[in-house]
N, C-alpha and C positions, 0 to 999 in steps of 0.2 A: 529080307522077305518077311512075310507075316509070321512064319514059325519062329524066326530068330527074334523078332520083336516081342512075341509072346514069352519066349524063354527069358529074355532080358528083363521084362517087366515082372515076370514071376519071381526071378531071383531077387529083384530089388524090393518087392513087396512081401515075400514070404521067407527069404533066407538071409536078408541083410539085417545086421544089428544097428545100423546107422539110422536114427529116426528121421534125419533130413532126407536121406536117400529114399527111405521107405515112403515118406509122405509125397515126395516128388514123383515116385513111381505110380502111386494111386492117382495123382492129378493127371498124369499123361494117359493112364489107362482109361480113366473116365472120359477124358477129352477125345481120345481116339474112338471110343465106343459110341459117343454121342454126335460128334461133328468132325470127321477126318480133315475137312478143308480148314477148319479153325486150328486144328492141331498142326497142320502143315504151315500155316502162317506164323504160329507161335515158335515152332522148332526152327524154321528156316528164316525167320525174320531178322532184321538188322539188330545187332546187340551192341551195347556200349562197350568201349574198350576197358579192360580191366588193368588197373595200374596199382603198383605197390609203392607207397610213399614212406614206408618205414625207414628206408635207408637214408631219407632226407632229414631225419631227426637225429639229434645227438643221443647216444646210448643212455646217458643219465636222464635226459628229458623223456625218452621212451619208457624207461622204467618207472618214472614218476607218473606218466599218463596211464600206464597199466595199473598202478596202485590206486588210481582214482578213476577207474573205468566207468563207474556209475555216476560221475559228476560232470559238470560243465567243462572241466579241464580236458576230458577226452574228446569233447565235441569241438572246442575252439583251439585245441592244442596249446593251451596256456597253463602255467602252474596255478595251483589254488590261490597263491598269494596275489595273483592278478585280479581276483574277484573280491576276496575278503582278507583283511589283514588283522591279526589278533596279537595281543601282547599279554600273555598269561604270567602273573606274578609268581615267583618261586615260592614253593611251599614253605610256610613258617615265616614269611616276610610280613611284618606288621605294617599297618597303614595308619598314619598319624594325620587325622583331619586338621588339627590345629596348625601343625607345621606346614602342611600343604597349602592351607588357606593363606597363611602369611607369605609363603613363597609365591603363590599365584598373584597375590596383591602386588608384591614387589615387582614381579615379572611384568605385570600389566602396566605399571607406571613406567618401567624402563622401556617397554615395548612401544608406548606412546611417544616417548622422547625420541627413540630411534627412528620411528616412522616419520616424525616431523623432519628429522635431519635427512633421511633418505629421500623424502619427497623433494627437498631442495636440490640435493646433489644428483640423485639418480631417480627420475620420475618413474622408472619402470620397475623399481624394487617392489617385492611383495609386501603388503601391509598386514599387520596382525589382525586376526579375527577378534570378536568381542570377548572370547574366552581368554584368560590370562596367558595360557600357553600357546595361543594362536592356532590351536587345532580344533578338532571336532569333539564336542562334549559327549561323554558316555553317560547319557541320561538314565539308562536302564541298568547300569552296572553290569554289562555283559562282558567287560574285560577288553573292549576294543582299545587299541592304542590311540591316544588322543594327542600324541606328539606331532609337531609340524611335519616331520619326515613322513609319517604315515598318511598325511592329508595332501601330499604333494600333487597327486593325480586328480584330486577332486575339487581342490580349491580354485577360485577364480581371482585373478588380480582385480582389486577394487578400482584401479585406475584405467582399466579397459572399458571401452564404450560398447554398448549393445548395438550391433549393426544388423543382426538377423534374428528375428524371433522364431520360435519353434513352429508357429503357425504358418509362416512364410517359407520356412526351411525344411518342410516335409519331416518335421520331428527333430531337426537339428537346430540348436541355438548357437550363435556365434557372437563372441565379444572380441573386439580388436582395437588396436591403437598403434600408431607409428611412434617409434623411438629411435634414438641415435645411440649406438653401442660400438665402442672401439673404432670410432671414426667412420662408421657405416650406418646407413638407414636400414632398419628392420621393421617388419610388421609383426608385433606380438599378437597371437591369436589364442583364444580358448574355445575349443570345440566341446559342446555338451549334447549328448544324445538324450533328449527329453522323452521322445515318444516313438522313435523309429523302431519297428520290430526287427530290422536287420542290423547287425553290427556294422559300424562305419569305421573305416581306417584309411582309405585312399581318396584323394581329391585332386582335381586339376583346376588351377586358378588363372585368370587372365584379367589384366587391366584394360580399360578402354583408353584411347588416346587422351592425354591430359596436358595441362599447361606446362608441367615441369618434366615431362617425358619419363615419368617413373614407371617401372615395370618390375615384376618378380624376376629374380635371378634364375629361378627354377620354377617352372609351372607346376611341378608335381609336389604334392604334400602327402607324405607317408607317415602316419602316426605310429608311435612305438607299439601301442596296443589297440586292438579293435574295441570301439566304443559300444558297449551294450547299453541298454536303457538305464539312465540314471548316472552314467559315468562321464567324466570329463578328462580332457588332456590339453595341455598347452603346447604351442608350436611357434617357433620364431622363423619368419620367412625373410631372407635377405632381399633387399630392394636395390635396384641399380638404375642408373640413368641410361635410357636407350633412345637415341634420336628418332627411331622409327615410331615411337609412341608420342611424339610431340604433336599437340593439337594446334597446328599453326592456323592463324586467322581467327580463332575462336576467342571470345572474351576471357581474360585471365580468371582462374577459379581455383580454389583450394579443394574442391570436391573431385573425387576420383570414383568413377563407376567401375564396378567389379562384377564379373561372372565367375561362378564356381560350380563345377560338376562333381557329383559324387560318383566315383568309379564303381561303388558297390551297388548303387541303385539306378545309375544312369540318369539321375534327375539333375537338372540345372537350376540354380537359384541366382538371383541378381540382388545386389545391395550397393550402398554408397559408403565411402570412407571420407572423413574430413581430415585434411593434412595439417598438423601443427607446423607452421612454416619454419619454426626454429630448429626442427630436426635436419634442415638442409644447411645449417650454418656449419662451416668447416673449421677444423682445428688450426688452420693456417691463417686465420683472420686477424691476427695481432698486427697493429700498425704502431710504430714508434711515434713519440711526441712531435718531432720536427716534421716528418712526412705528413702527419695528421694535420698539423696547422696549415702546411702548404696546400694540401688537397682541399681542405675545408674552404680556404679562401679562393682557390681556383674554380671550384664547382659553383660557388655563389648561391644567391637566394633563389634563382630561377628553378633550380632542381632540388628544392627543399620541401619538406612536409613537417608540420609541427602540430601538436595538440596538447592541451592540458589534461593530465591523467591523474586519477585518484589512486593512491598507492595503498595496498593492503598489508604491506610488510612493516616490521616494527621500526626500522631505522634506515638511514642512508646506507650504512654499511651492509645491512641485509639486502638492499637492492643491488649493491655492487656484487655481493657473493652470489646472488641468484642469477644475475646476468652472466657473470663469469662462468658459472657452471653449465651454461648453455651456449658456450662459444661466442659470447658477446664480451669482448676482452676490454678490461679497464686500461685506459691510456694515461689519464692524468686527472687529478682533482684540484680544483681551485675554489676555496671557500665552500659554498654550497652548490657548486657545479661539478659534474663529473662527465668525462668524455670517454666514449667507447668506440670500438671498431669491430666489424664482422665481415665475413666473406660468405656469400651464398653459393649454391651450386651454380656452375657457369662462371665461377671466379669473379663475381661482381662484388666489389668492395662497397660497404656502406659505413658512413661515419655517423655517430650518435652523440648528441649533447643532451644532458639532463640537468635541469635547474630547479632546485627545491625552494619553496617559499621560506622566508627568513624564520618564521615562527611555527612552521607546520611541515612535518616530514611526510604527511599524507597527501600533499598537493605538489605535483611535479609537472613541469613543462618538458615534453620530449620533442626534440628537434632532430631530424635526420636528413642527410644529404647523400646523393650518389650520382654518378655519371649516367646511370640507367634508372631514370625516375619511375619506370613501370613497377619496380620491385618495392618502392617506398611504402605503399599501402599495406603490403603483406608484412614487411618488417615492423611497421608501427603496430599492426594488429598483434604480431607475435610478442613484442615487448610489453604491450598492455596486458596480454594474457599471463605473462610471467610475473608481473609486479602487482597486479590487482589483488 
């Protein structure tokens, strides 16, 4: 009744010590006195469900968020270290410029040598930055940790290719490249939020039908941390061969069309990936000398492709090591001729012969044969890209 309502509002506004309750009482009183119908719509209107998610957080994380209630940590439910990492030197620790300069110089030289080796053995290894320690320089002496460990989430592999610019990605930049790891094909990706106002963390990805029937093993990409503006994170996506994605009847191509949706913004972007064909070379492609000779003669010249190739490596031995590291297995060497074998996805065996000029290690004739000649241009292109 009206009398009960007046008593309740009077108690809320005149006798309550709770400021929130008192302010709410004044709002309802003024609303009732000016427009009862509006008050009815407000009081009886549909209200969002109230849920408590405190039980979903670990007690230690909840205590940490409460201690940082006025920071971004309490908004994104992330520890402060997810946004800024600092390394404060212990009190009394002296800093020796000369010693560090010498150490940095030595580290830089060693880092360059290691990068060259890693490039040949594992093309997907991270390369050092221009700084000697491979990290981010503390130009203003704020005490930020410049070690490689602290830069893990923000650095981008130099060997990744830019496939999506921020202008086409609604603020998201994407760098990616195919590699072969532990006998499987993966797509290494680096996500960078350059200008999206919303944090990005979840994506769905799909390949269009392609020549080699490649597809993501899992369409869902869930990053470890939400990407706020200016942050990056790397992700390795396993790739499988799925016959449903075979583009039968289309001209063979190393280009793969990709669609990716941000589950945070519901926006879809499209881009293309170029497949390095050597990532499809299997670890079981080794052929012994006798079977190699027999197969080479039985295939004959009709299913052969050859080309003179300029070699950018230092020596014949360097060519052998580079090809071996990409599952192009050495079979035999005779004078300045080397023979290799490989097996592509689909268990197609390819035989390779390389002949170097007598007085020039930079000039080589590459000759390849296979019972499936359609793969020969792709194999030749892959070998050229490795030894150029």
